GUKESE-291698 format. One line per 5 residues: for each residue z, x, y of C-alpha. Coordinates in pm, whole numbers, plus 50000, padded with zeros to 5 digits. Example, Ala and Ser with C-alpha at 12.3 -4.5 7.8 and 13.67 -1.06 7.14 Angstrom:
# GUKESE-291698
50780 51230 49550  50714 51367 49894 $
//
This chain:
# GUKESE-291698
90729 03755 64684  90805 03833 64307  91078 03630 64167  91398 03780 64047  91376 03699 63689 $
91016 03846 63700  91189 04201 63847  91476 04200 63599  91232 04144 63323  91037 04473 63472 $
91360 04650 63470  91414 04535 63092  91088 04635 63016  91138 05030 63151  91457 05017 62975 $
91327 04962 62639  91038 05197 62705  91258 05504 62803  91583 05405 62568  91436 05156 62308 $
91671 04885 62401  91561 04564 62299  91604 04270 62529  91544 03901 62540  91554 03601 62779 $
91866 03396 62716  91928 03479 62339  91783 03642 62038  91702 03350 61757  91911 03405 61453 $
91631 03572 61238  91526 03806 61526  91903 03921 61584  91941 04280 61676  92249 04480 61630 $
92387 04651 61989  92279 04795 62197  92093 04508 62342  92020 04320 62666  91969 03957 62789 $
91882 03825 63109  91882 03429 63239  91782 03238 63546  92100 03072 63652  92190 02775 63885 $
92189 02881 64269  92268 02712 64569  91991 02605 64843  92010 02691 65176  91962 02381 65396 $
91844 02301 65774  91763 02032 65959  91821 01789 65632  91559 01994 65400  91540 02289 65177 $
91498 02598 65393  91556 02867 65159  91564 02804 64751  91857 02989 64595  91782 03215 64314 $
92033 03420 64060  91950 03581 63751  92236 03711 63485  92203 04062 63278  92418 04074 62999 $
92459 04388 62875  92601 04454 62482  92686 04762 62304  92902 04853 61981  93162 05129 62185 $
93278 05136 62537  93093 05500 62577  92788 05343 62489  92850 05061 62755  92920 05337 63014 $
92585 05518 62953  92386 05175 62946  92541 05048 63253  92442 05391 63451  92081 05353 63326 $
92083 04991 63401  92260 05052 63758  91974 05315 63828  91687 05125 63772  91836 04808 63957 $
91886 05083 64229  91539 05209 64201  91397 04851 64203  91619 04786 64539  91804 04491 64380 $
92127 04371 64477  92404 04321 64204  92750 04249 64160  92914 04357 63824  93125 04054 63714 $
93253 04185 63380  93316 04544 63295  93313 04635 62934  93487 04322 62786  93539 04319 62404 $
93406 04023 62226  93626 04019 61895  93448 03738 61712  93123 03964 61747  93319 04296 61736 $
93120 04444 62020  93127 04485 62382  92996 04301 62687  92935 04378 63082  92746 04132 63280 $
92550 04148 63622  92502 03871 63863  92197 03934 64060 $
//
């Protein structure tokens, strides 16, 4: 069974191939920083499920962050990402919808997977 972060990386690779959107795991280094739009993904803590005092199923979660310069650009990127996630049969929750980050002067949307 393929791990969630591997599936999300494949989704990001398709987005880069089709739309030229750069992506990175966790962050871009300062020397490799790119202007928006770009995508970041990372594994995050997830609770395991126990049975009879042992780990029965391991929790696995990934955050997918989208960054754009404008709200209209964000709407387009969200549609593309959601279409790719749907095609990959990935369940997701959109937990931040087009939040403006004043200090960076761009917009962010967050998906929890």
